[in-house]
C-alpha positions as CSV (number, residue, x, y, z in Angstrom):
1,M,-18.6,-36.0,-58.8
2,V,-16.7,-35.3,-62.0
3,Q,-20.0,-35.4,-63.9
4,V,-21.6,-32.8,-61.6
5,F,-18.5,-30.5,-61.9
6,T,-18.6,-30.9,-65.7
7,R,-22.2,-29.8,-65.8
8,L,-21.5,-26.8,-63.7
9,I,-18.9,-25.4,-66.1
10,P,-21.4,-24.2,-68.8
11,L,-23.6,-22.8,-66.1
12,L,-20.8,-20.7,-64.6
13,L,-19.7,-19.5,-68.0
14,L,-23.2,-18.5,-68.8
15,L,-23.4,-16.5,-65.6
16,A,-20.1,-14.9,-66.3
17,L,-21.3,-13.7,-69.7
18,A,-24.6,-12.5,-68.4
19,R,-23.3,-10.6,-65.4
20,P,-21.6,-7.7,-67.2
21,G,-24.9,-6.5,-68.4
22,F,-26.3,-6.5,-64.8
23,A,-23.2,-4.7,-63.5
24,A,-23.5,-2.1,-66.1
25,Q,-27.0,-1.5,-64.9
26,G,-25.7,-0.8,-61.4
27,L,-26.5,-4.1,-59.8
28,A,-24.0,-5.8,-57.4
29,I,-21.9,-8.5,-58.8
30,D,-23.0,-11.9,-57.6
31,P,-20.2,-13.9,-55.8
32,A,-21.2,-16.9,-58.0
33,T,-20.0,-14.9,-61.0
34,C,-16.6,-14.4,-59.4
35,L,-16.3,-18.1,-58.6
36,G,-16.7,-18.7,-62.3
37,C,-13.1,-17.6,-62.7
38,H,-11.7,-17.9,-59.1
39,G,-13.3,-21.2,-58.2
40,N,-10.0,-23.0,-58.6
41,K,-8.5,-21.1,-55.7
42,I,-11.5,-20.3,-53.6
43,S,-13.9,-22.9,-52.2
44,A,-17.5,-21.9,-52.4
45,E,-18.3,-24.1,-49.5
46,Q,-15.5,-22.8,-47.3
47,M,-16.4,-19.2,-48.3
48,A,-20.0,-19.8,-47.4
49,N,-19.1,-21.2,-44.0
50,S,-16.5,-18.4,-43.2
51,V,-17.1,-15.3,-41.2
52,H,-17.2,-13.4,-44.5
53,G,-19.7,-15.8,-46.1
54,K,-22.6,-13.3,-46.0
55,N,-20.4,-10.6,-47.7
56,G,-20.2,-10.3,-51.4
57,C,-16.7,-10.4,-53.0
58,T,-16.9,-6.7,-53.9
59,S,-17.5,-5.8,-50.2
60,C,-13.8,-6.2,-49.8
61,H,-12.6,-5.8,-53.4
62,I,-14.3,-2.5,-53.8
63,E,-12.4,-1.4,-56.9
64,I,-14.3,-4.0,-59.0
65,V,-17.4,-2.0,-60.0
66,E,-17.6,-3.2,-63.7
67,L,-17.1,-6.8,-64.3
68,A,-16.2,-6.4,-68.0
69,K,-13.4,-4.0,-67.3
70,H,-12.1,-6.3,-64.5
71,M,-12.1,-9.3,-66.9
72,R,-10.2,-7.2,-69.5
73,G,-7.6,-6.3,-66.8
74,E,-8.5,-2.6,-67.0
75,I,-9.1,-2.4,-63.2
76,K,-6.2,-2.6,-60.8
77,V,-7.2,-4.5,-57.7
78,G,-5.6,-3.2,-54.5
79,K,-5.0,-4.8,-51.2
80,V,-8.0,-5.4,-49.1
81,Q,-8.5,-2.7,-46.4
82,C,-9.9,-4.5,-43.4
83,V,-10.3,-1.2,-41.6
84,R,-13.5,-0.4,-43.6
85,C,-15.4,-2.9,-41.5
86,H,-13.1,-3.6,-38.6
87,K,-12.5,-0.1,-37.4
88,K,-12.1,-1.0,-33.7
89,E,-9.7,-3.8,-34.4
90,A,-7.8,-1.7,-36.9
91,A,-7.4,1.2,-34.5
92,E,-6.0,-1.2,-31.8
93,H,-3.7,-2.8,-34.3
94,A,-2.4,0.6,-35.5
95,K,-1.1,1.1,-31.9
96,S,0.5,-2.3,-31.6
97,I,4.1,-3.6,-32.0
98,H,2.8,-5.7,-34.9
99,S,1.9,-2.6,-36.9
100,E,5.3,-1.1,-36.1
101,K,7.0,-4.2,-37.5
102,G,4.8,-4.2,-40.6
103,I,2.8,-7.2,-39.6
104,G,-0.7,-6.8,-41.1
105,C,-4.0,-8.5,-40.7
106,A,-3.3,-11.2,-43.3
107,Q,-0.2,-12.5,-41.5
108,C,-2.4,-13.7,-38.6
109,H,-5.7,-14.1,-40.5
110,T,-4.1,-16.0,-43.3
111,D,-7.0,-16.9,-45.5
112,M,-9.9,-14.5,-45.4
113,H,-12.1,-16.7,-47.7
114,S,-12.1,-19.6,-45.3
115,H,-11.5,-17.7,-42.0
116,T,-14.0,-18.9,-39.3
117,Y,-15.0,-17.2,-36.1
118,W,-12.8,-18.3,-33.2
119,N,-15.7,-18.6,-30.7
120,K,-13.4,-17.4,-28.0
121,D,-11.5,-20.7,-28.2
122,K,-8.1,-19.7,-26.7
123,R,-6.5,-22.8,-28.2
124,R,-6.8,-21.2,-31.6
125,V,-5.0,-18.1,-30.2
126,I,-2.1,-20.1,-28.9
127,V,-1.8,-22.1,-32.2
128,K,-1.8,-18.8,-34.2
129,C,0.7,-17.0,-31.9
130,T,3.2,-19.9,-31.8
131,Q,3.4,-19.9,-35.5
132,C,5.8,-17.0,-35.1
133,H,6.6,-17.1,-31.4
134,K,7.8,-20.6,-31.1
135,D,6.6,-21.8,-27.7
136,E,7.5,-18.6,-26.0
137,R,9.8,-19.5,-23.1
138,G,8.0,-22.7,-22.2
139,F,4.4,-21.4,-22.1
140,S,2.8,-24.5,-23.5
141,Q,4.2,-26.5,-20.5
142,S,3.1,-23.9,-18.0
143,V,0.0,-24.2,-15.8
144,H,-1.7,-21.7,-18.1
145,G,-0.6,-23.3,-21.3
146,K,-1.7,-26.8,-20.2
147,G,-4.9,-25.5,-18.9
148,V,-5.8,-23.8,-22.2
149,L,-4.8,-26.8,-24.4
150,A,-6.9,-29.0,-22.1
151,G,-9.9,-26.8,-23.0
152,N,-10.1,-24.6,-19.9
153,Q,-11.2,-21.3,-21.3
154,D,-10.6,-19.6,-17.9
155,S,-6.8,-20.4,-18.1
156,A,-4.7,-17.5,-19.4
157,A,-3.7,-17.5,-23.1
158,C,-1.6,-15.0,-25.0
159,N,-4.4,-12.6,-25.6
160,D,-5.4,-12.5,-21.9
161,C,-2.1,-10.7,-21.1
162,H,-1.1,-9.2,-24.5
163,N,-4.6,-8.5,-26.0
164,L,-5.6,-9.7,-29.5
165,H,-4.8,-6.6,-31.5
166,E,-3.4,-3.9,-29.3
167,I,-0.2,-5.8,-28.5
168,K,2.2,-3.4,-26.8
169,A,6.0,-3.5,-27.2
170,L,7.9,-4.6,-24.2
171,G,9.9,-1.4,-24.2
172,D,12.2,-0.4,-21.3
173,P,12.1,-3.3,-18.8
174,N,12.5,-0.8,-15.9
175,S,9.8,1.6,-17.0
176,K,6.7,2.2,-14.9
177,E,4.4,0.9,-17.7
178,N,6.4,-2.3,-18.1
179,R,6.8,-2.9,-14.4
180,E,3.1,-2.4,-13.9
181,F,2.4,-4.9,-16.7
182,H,4.1,-7.6,-14.6
183,T,1.3,-7.5,-12.1
184,K,-1.7,-5.8,-13.8
185,V,-2.3,-8.6,-16.3
186,C,-2.2,-11.2,-13.5
187,L,-4.8,-9.4,-11.5
188,R,-7.3,-9.6,-14.4
189,C,-7.9,-13.2,-13.6
190,H,-6.5,-13.8,-10.1
191,A,-8.5,-10.9,-8.6
192,D,-11.7,-12.2,-10.3
193,A,-13.5,-13.8,-7.3
194,K,-15.9,-15.9,-9.5
195,L,-13.1,-17.2,-11.8
196,V,-10.9,-18.0,-8.8
197,E,-13.7,-19.9,-7.1
198,R,-14.7,-21.7,-10.3
199,N,-11.2,-23.0,-10.8
200,H,-10.4,-23.7,-7.1
201,I,-7.5,-21.3,-7.1
202,S,-6.3,-19.8,-3.8
203,E,-7.6,-16.3,-3.3
204,V,-4.8,-15.6,-0.8
205,A,-2.3,-14.9,-3.6
206,V,-3.7,-11.5,-4.5
207,K,-4.8,-10.5,-1.0
208,S,-1.4,-11.4,0.6
209,Y,0.5,-9.6,-2.2
210,M,-1.5,-6.4,-1.8
211,E,-0.8,-6.5,1.9
212,S,2.9,-6.8,1.3
213,Y,5.4,-4.0,0.8
214,H,5.5,-4.8,-2.9
215,G,1.8,-4.8,-3.3
216,K,1.2,-1.6,-1.4
217,N,3.7,0.3,-3.6
218,Y,2.1,-1.2,-6.7
219,R,-1.4,0.0,-5.5
220,L,0.0,3.4,-4.7
221,G,1.2,3.8,-8.2
222,Y,4.9,2.9,-8.0
223,P,5.2,-0.6,-9.5
224,E,8.7,0.2,-11.0
225,K,10.1,0.2,-7.4
226,V,9.0,-3.2,-6.3
227,A,8.6,-6.8,-7.5
228,G,5.5,-7.8,-9.4
229,C,4.0,-11.3,-10.0
230,A,6.0,-12.1,-13.1
231,D,9.3,-11.2,-11.3
232,C,9.0,-14.2,-9.1
233,H,6.8,-16.5,-11.1
234,T,8.2,-15.5,-14.6
235,A,5.9,-14.3,-17.4
236,H,5.4,-17.5,-19.3
237,A,6.9,-20.6,-17.7
238,I,4.6,-20.5,-14.6
239,L,4.8,-23.8,-12.9
240,P,3.7,-25.2,-9.5
241,S,6.3,-24.7,-6.7
242,K,6.7,-28.5,-6.5
243,D,8.0,-28.7,-10.1
244,P,11.8,-28.7,-10.1
245,N,11.8,-26.3,-13.1
246,S,9.6,-23.7,-11.3
247,S,11.2,-20.4,-10.5
248,V,9.6,-20.6,-7.0
249,N,10.7,-24.1,-6.3
250,P,12.8,-24.1,-3.1
251,A,15.9,-25.1,-5.0
252,N,15.6,-22.2,-7.3
253,L,14.5,-19.5,-4.9
254,V,18.0,-18.1,-4.2
255,K,18.4,-17.4,-7.9
256,S,14.9,-15.9,-8.3
257,C,15.2,-13.7,-5.2
258,S,18.8,-12.6,-6.2
259,K,17.4,-10.7,-9.2
260,C,16.4,-8.0,-6.7
261,H,18.1,-9.0,-3.5
262,A,21.7,-9.6,-4.6
263,K,22.9,-11.1,-1.4
264,G,19.9,-13.4,-0.9
265,S,20.6,-16.6,0.9
266,M,18.8,-19.9,1.7
267,L,17.7,-18.5,5.0
268,F,16.4,-15.4,3.2
269,T,14.2,-17.5,1.0
270,K,12.3,-18.9,4.0
271,F,10.3,-15.7,3.7
272,Y,6.5,-16.4,3.3
273,A,5.8,-14.6,0.0
274,H,2.1,-15.2,0.4
275,G,2.0,-15.8,4.1
276,E,-1.5,-15.2,5.6
277,H,-1.6,-14.3,9.3
278,N,-5.2,-15.6,9.5
279,D,-4.1,-19.1,8.6
280,R,-3.2,-20.8,11.9
281,E,-2.4,-24.2,10.4
282,R,0.0,-23.1,7.7
283,Y,1.5,-20.0,9.4
284,P,1.2,-20.4,13.1
285,I,4.0,-18.0,13.9
286,L,2.3,-15.2,11.9
287,F,-1.1,-16.1,13.4
288,Y,0.0,-15.8,17.0
289,T,2.1,-12.7,16.3
290,F,-0.9,-11.0,14.8
291,I,-3.1,-12.2,17.7
292,A,-0.6,-10.8,20.3
293,M,-0.3,-7.5,18.5
294,T,-4.1,-7.2,18.1
295,G,-4.5,-8.0,21.8
296,L,-2.0,-5.3,22.7
297,L,-3.7,-2.7,20.5
298,V,-7.2,-3.5,21.7
299,G,-6.2,-3.7,25.3
300,T,-4.2,-0.4,25.3
301,F,-6.8,1.6,23.4
302,T,-9.7,0.2,25.5
303,V,-8.0,1.2,28.8
304,F,-6.7,4.6,27.8
305,W,-9.8,5.6,25.8
306,I,-12.0,4.9,28.7
307,H,-9.5,6.8,30.9
308,T,-9.6,9.7,28.5
309,L,-13.4,9.8,28.3
310,L,-13.8,9.8,32.1
311,W,-11.2,12.5,32.4
312,M,-12.9,14.6,29.8
313,I,-16.2,14.4,31.6
314,R,-14.8,15.0,35.1
315,G,-12.5,17.8,33.9
316,F,-15.5,19.6,32.2
317,V,-17.5,19.4,35.4
318,E,-14.5,20.7,37.4
319,N,-14.1,23.6,35.1
320,R,-17.8,24.5,35.4
321,E,-17.4,24.4,39.2
322,K,-14.4,26.7,39.1
323,A,-16.2,29.1,36.8
324,A,-19.2,29.2,39.1
325,A,-16.9,29.8,42.1
326,L,-15.3,32.8,40.3
327,E,-18.7,34.3,39.6
328,E,-19.4,34.2,43.3
329,G,-16.1,35.8,44.1
330,V,-14.7,32.6,45.7
331,I,-11.1,31.7,45.0
332,L,-10.8,28.0,45.5
333,H,-7.0,27.7,45.4
334,H,-5.2,30.9,46.2
335,V,-1.4,30.7,45.5
336,P,0.8,33.7,46.5
337,E,2.8,34.9,43.5
338,G,0.9,32.4,41.5
339,H,2.0,33.9,38.1
340,K,5.7,33.6,38.9
341,Q,7.4,31.3,36.4
342,Y,9.3,28.1,37.4
343,R,11.4,25.9,35.3
344,R,10.1,22.4,34.7
345,F,12.3,21.3,31.8
346,R,15.8,22.3,30.7
347,R,16.7,23.3,27.2
348,V,18.0,19.8,26.4
349,H,14.5,18.4,27.3
350,V,12.8,20.9,25.0
351,F,15.3,20.1,22.2
352,M,14.7,16.4,22.6
353,H,10.9,16.9,22.5
354,L,11.2,18.9,19.3
355,L,13.2,16.0,17.8
356,V,10.4,13.6,19.0
357,I,7.7,15.7,17.4
358,I,9.5,16.2,14.1
359,S,10.6,12.6,13.7
360,F,7.2,11.1,14.8
361,L,5.2,13.3,12.5
362,G,7.6,12.6,9.7
363,L,7.4,8.8,10.3
364,S,3.6,9.0,10.5
365,L,3.2,11.1,7.4
366,T,5.3,8.8,5.3
367,G,4.3,5.5,6.9
368,L,0.6,5.7,7.2
369,P,0.0,6.1,3.4
370,L,1.8,2.7,3.1
371,K,-0.3,1.2,5.9
372,F,-3.5,2.4,4.3
373,S,-2.4,2.1,0.6
374,D,-6.0,1.4,-0.5
375,Q,-7.1,4.9,0.4
376,I,-7.3,7.9,-2.0
377,W,-5.7,10.2,0.6
378,A,-2.7,7.8,0.8
379,K,-2.2,8.1,-2.9
380,F,-2.5,11.9,-2.7
381,L,0.1,12.0,0.1
382,M,2.6,9.8,-1.8
383,D,2.2,11.9,-4.9
384,L,2.7,15.0,-2.8
385,Y,6.1,13.6,-1.6
386,G,7.1,12.9,-5.2
387,G,6.6,9.2,-4.9
388,A,7.1,6.2,-2.6
389,P,10.9,6.3,-3.0
390,N,11.0,9.8,-1.6
391,A,8.6,8.9,1.2
392,G,10.9,6.0,2.0
393,F,13.9,8.3,2.2
394,F,12.2,10.8,4.5
395,H,10.9,7.9,6.6
396,R,14.5,6.6,7.1
397,V,15.8,10.1,7.9
398,C,13.1,10.4,10.6
399,A,14.0,7.0,11.8
400,G,17.6,8.2,12.2
401,I,16.4,11.2,14.2
402,T,14.5,8.7,16.4
403,F,17.6,6.7,17.1
404,V,19.4,10.0,18.0
405,Y,16.9,11.1,20.7
406,F,16.7,7.5,22.0
407,A,20.5,7.5,22.4
408,M,20.2,10.8,24.2
409,A,17.5,9.4,26.5
410,L,19.7,6.4,27.3
411,S,22.7,8.7,28.0
412,M,20.6,10.9,30.3
413,S,19.2,7.9,32.1
414,I,22.7,6.6,32.8
415,H,23.7,10.1,33.9
416,F,20.6,10.3,36.2
417,L,21.3,7.0,37.9
418,F,25.1,7.0,38.3
419,I,26.6,10.5,37.8
420,R,24.3,13.3,38.9
421,K,25.2,14.9,42.3
422,D,22.0,16.7,43.0
423,I,19.9,13.5,43.3
424,K,20.0,11.7,46.6
425,G,20.4,7.9,47.1
426,N,22.1,5.1,45.3
427,P,21.2,4.0,41.8
428,L,18.4,1.7,43.0
429,Q,16.9,4.4,45.2
430,R,17.2,6.9,42.3
431,L,15.5,4.4,40.0
432,F,12.4,4.2,42.2
433,G,12.6,7.7,43.6
434,P,10.3,10.6,43.0
435,D,12.4,12.2,40.3
436,S,12.6,8.9,38.2
437,L,10.4,8.1,35.3
438,C,10.4,4.4,36.4
439,P,7.0,3.2,37.7
440,N,6.8,2.6,41.5
441,L,4.3,1.8,44.2
442,R,3.2,5.4,44.4
443,D,1.7,5.2,40.9
444,I,-0.8,2.5,42.0
445,S,-2.2,4.9,44.6
446,D,-2.3,7.7,42.0
447,V,-4.2,5.6,39.6
448,I,-6.7,4.6,42.3
449,G,-7.0,8.2,43.4
450,M,-7.6,9.4,39.8
451,V,-10.3,6.8,39.3
452,R,-12.0,7.9,42.5
453,W,-11.8,11.5,41.3
454,F,-13.4,10.5,38.0
455,F,-16.4,9.1,39.8
456,F,-16.6,12.1,42.3
457,K,-15.4,9.8,45.2
458,G,-12.4,11.8,46.2
459,P,-10.1,14.7,45.4
460,K,-7.7,14.7,42.5
461,P,-4.3,13.3,43.5
462,A,-1.5,15.8,44.2
463,F,1.1,14.3,41.8
464,E,4.9,14.2,42.2
465,R,7.3,15.2,39.4
466,W,6.0,12.5,37.0
467,T,2.5,11.2,36.7
468,Y,1.7,7.6,35.9
469,W,0.6,8.5,32.3
470,E,3.8,10.4,31.7
471,K,5.8,7.4,32.9
472,F,3.7,5.2,30.5
473,D,4.6,7.5,27.6
474,F,8.3,7.3,28.5
475,I,8.4,3.5,28.8
476,A,6.4,3.2,25.6
477,V,9.3,4.9,23.8
478,F,11.6,2.2,25.0
479,W,9.2,-0.5,24.0
480,G,8.6,1.2,20.7
481,M,12.2,1.4,19.9
482,F,12.7,-2.3,20.3
483,A,9.3,-3.2,18.6
484,I,9.2,-0.5,15.8
485,G,12.9,0.3,15.7
486,G,14.1,-3.3,15.7
487,S,11.5,-4.5,13.1
488,G,12.2,-1.3,11.1
489,L,15.9,-2.0,10.9
490,M,15.2,-5.6,9.8
491,L,13.0,-4.3,7.0
492,W,15.5,-1.6,6.1
493,F,18.4,-4.0,5.7
494,P,16.8,-7.3,4.8
495,E,19.8,-8.8,3.1
496,F,22.1,-8.2,6.1
497,F,19.6,-9.7,8.6
498,G,18.7,-12.5,6.1
499,M,22.2,-13.8,6.5
500,F,21.5,-15.1,10.0
501,L,17.7,-14.9,10.4
502,P,15.1,-17.1,8.7
503,G,13.0,-15.3,6.0
504,W,9.8,-15.7,8.0
505,A,11.3,-13.3,10.6
506,F,10.6,-10.5,8.1
507,N,6.9,-11.6,8.0
508,V,6.9,-11.3,11.7
509,A,8.7,-7.9,11.6
510,T,6.2,-6.6,9.1
511,I,3.3,-7.4,11.4
512,I,5.0,-5.9,14.4
513,H,6.2,-2.8,12.6
514,S,2.8,-2.2,11.1
515,D,0.7,-2.8,14.2
516,E,3.0,-1.2,16.6
517,A,3.1,1.9,14.4
518,L,-0.6,1.9,14.3
519,L,-0.7,1.7,18.1
520,A,1.9,4.5,18.5
521,T,0.2,6.9,16.1
522,G,-3.3,6.2,17.4
523,F,-2.2,6.6,21.0
524,I,-0.2,9.8,20.5
525,F,-2.8,11.5,18.3
526,S,-5.7,10.6,20.7
527,V,-4.6,9.7,24.2
528,H,-1.3,11.7,24.5
529,F,-2.8,14.8,22.8
530,F,-5.7,14.8,25.2
531,N,-3.5,14.1,28.3
532,T,-1.2,17.0,27.3
533,H,-3.2,19.5,25.4
534,G,-6.9,18.4,25.2
535,R,-7.9,18.1,28.8
536,P,-10.2,20.9,29.9
537,E,-7.8,22.6,32.2
538,K,-5.1,22.8,29.4
539,F,-7.1,23.1,26.2
540,P,-6.0,24.1,23.5
541,M,-2.3,23.6,24.4
542,D,0.0,23.1,27.3
543,F,3.1,25.2,26.3
544,V,5.4,23.9,29.1
545,I,7.2,21.5,26.8
546,F,8.1,24.3,24.4
547,N,9.5,26.8,26.8
548,G,10.1,24.6,29.8
549,Q,8.2,27.0,32.1
550,M,5.0,26.8,34.2
551,S,3.5,29.2,36.6
552,K,3.6,28.6,40.4
553,H,-0.2,28.3,40.4
554,E,0.0,25.4,37.8
555,F,2.9,23.9,39.7
556,V,1.1,23.7,43.0
557,E,-2.2,22.7,41.5
558,E,-0.9,20.0,39.2
559,R,2.1,18.7,41.1
560,G,1.4,19.6,44.7
561,D,3.5,16.8,46.2
562,Q,6.5,17.8,44.1
563,W,6.2,21.5,45.2
564,A,5.8,20.4,48.8
565,R,8.9,18.3,48.6
566,Y,10.9,21.2,47.1
567,E,9.7,23.5,49.8
568,K,10.7,21.0,52.5
569,E,14.1,20.7,50.9
570,G,14.3,24.5,50.5
571,I,15.1,24.3,46.8
572,T,12.0,25.9,45.2
573,E,14.0,29.0,44.1
574,K,16.6,26.9,42.4
575,F,13.9,26.2,39.8
576,A,12.6,29.8,39.5
577,A,12.9,31.0,35.8
578,K,15.4,33.9,35.4
579,K,13.2,35.3,32.7
580,S,10.2,34.4,30.7
581,S,10.5,33.2,27.1
582,G,10.5,35.9,24.5
583,I,7.6,36.9,22.3
584,F,9.2,35.8,19.0
585,Y,10.2,32.5,20.5
586,D,6.7,31.9,21.9
587,F,5.1,32.9,18.6
588,C,7.3,30.5,16.5
589,L,7.0,27.6,18.9
590,K,3.3,28.0,19.4
591,A,2.8,28.1,15.6
592,F,4.9,24.9,15.4
593,G,3.0,23.3,18.2
594,F,-0.4,24.1,16.7
595,T,0.7,22.9,13.3
596,A,1.9,19.6,14.8
597,L,-1.4,19.2,16.6
598,F,-3.4,19.9,13.4
599,I,-1.3,17.4,11.4
600,G,-1.7,14.7,14.1
601,I,-5.5,15.2,14.5
602,T,-5.9,15.2,10.7
603,L,-4.0,11.9,10.4
604,L,-6.1,10.5,13.2
605,M,-9.3,11.4,11.3
606,L,-7.9,9.9,8.1
607,M,-7.1,6.7,10.0
608,I,-10.6,6.5,11.4
609,Y,-12.0,7.1,8.0
610,A,-9.8,4.3,6.5
611,F,-11.1,1.8,9.1
612,M,-14.7,2.8,8.4
613,H,-14.3,2.9,4.6
614,P,-11.9,0.2,3.5
615,H,-11.4,-0.1,-0.2
616,H,-10.7,-3.4,-2.0
């Protein structure tokens, strides 16, 4: 070996003496010439095998254009500018925290002459990063670190989250960008279906997170207001839940949850962070809750949509029959003084209904974007409100209004049963009497009569003060207050309820709140709107709820049995309106009513669109 090296020395000297003439003639300087002087520091073999092996020395050391001047020390050799070839990488590096801290290419790519291509081997990335970042917070012992070091190139290394060159500063930990980072980088791998399947990772993690309150807000663009993946699992020391050092180990959950929920308890940590309602074996409570709510939705909509469709057809036919009779000069139902106005509702009823409309539309407008967070229109609405926090505030204000009118309804019900003097009978008789909103045996015959009328088998029933569908609406408010209101309170004050309820109760509350709200909005905007305003005899609006008045003709035709009872008791004139509502009042309330109808129908269309075009 020594003899071979000894023979090379004269050859290299000869080349070194010969090359200045070639350089002077404009020819490139051969790397072999350079090695004549720099061979003691640079290995020809390593240089040939490096990523820069096909480049000449002067490709990087561009100042050396004349070898003779360089050998005489007349040319000042500057630092190599990697940007000349690596423009993309240099541009990314220029925007990185490394650039801000003065860390250049050579600090990571230490020897350019022997530097080899990494071949996407993430182990080399970890080795390089940990030279400065000494085992960043236990990464090497994490599931990701162990996976990479074991040769699994699907496992996450430093560059998968922080990039290779464009490494951002952590910045304000509460900023939107920083909070988004906590989840965004995790989704790169965990939302990759092929990678997840290839590595036998549960695909439920991403799906269940996106269906949670945290995930929905993240998707809507407000990650700074909710927990991200790293907030629970940490950024680097990600360990299986069975590991006693894991942040999601049962023994450590109180500490982990308390970062956001200061008063978190052991009961609170029983929450299923990634509970899947389709998994009957692991989450039977969630499974059967979802089945029950789905059955309630399907059953209610099936019955009432069929009812609505039949009514629509029969009402249309009846209207045609009435129009044909008028053309022939036949008056089917002549009512003396038919245009005289009678009072159906008192001012307190009108006021309560206005509270219902305002609160319900407010709850729908702010709740549905969260329910359908995958929709473009949901993001638009949230941005319109100024963000999810504002929407949450408005939602709770409307919930407060709901509790107000519910308390009023309870108070009026007690007053009706036990205090009022103008209603006959004891409380039990009043409860099931004709003026009560409680269902009774009469409703069964009304339903049968209505179905017979739908199929042209009999006349339309002559209803009492309340119809069976109005009673259903009223009872639905009570059911809704316990279902939506109760679950909503739990989700509003999780730490308080978490002191005495197990955490999985919040999973149940989420399902009930979401599905019951879907039932309420779908029912009100389709069935209730039709029953009240959309049926052929009332279209486009029944104004009685806004001014409390209806004509005698409407009274007799729609609630014939109630009118007959009042006539028998001789009290019809007690309900005669002293004066009709004013023009300005009617204009304002009708504008309000049509606006409410438009908003409700628009939301219904958006809901239908969301079911037909789900985004993932």
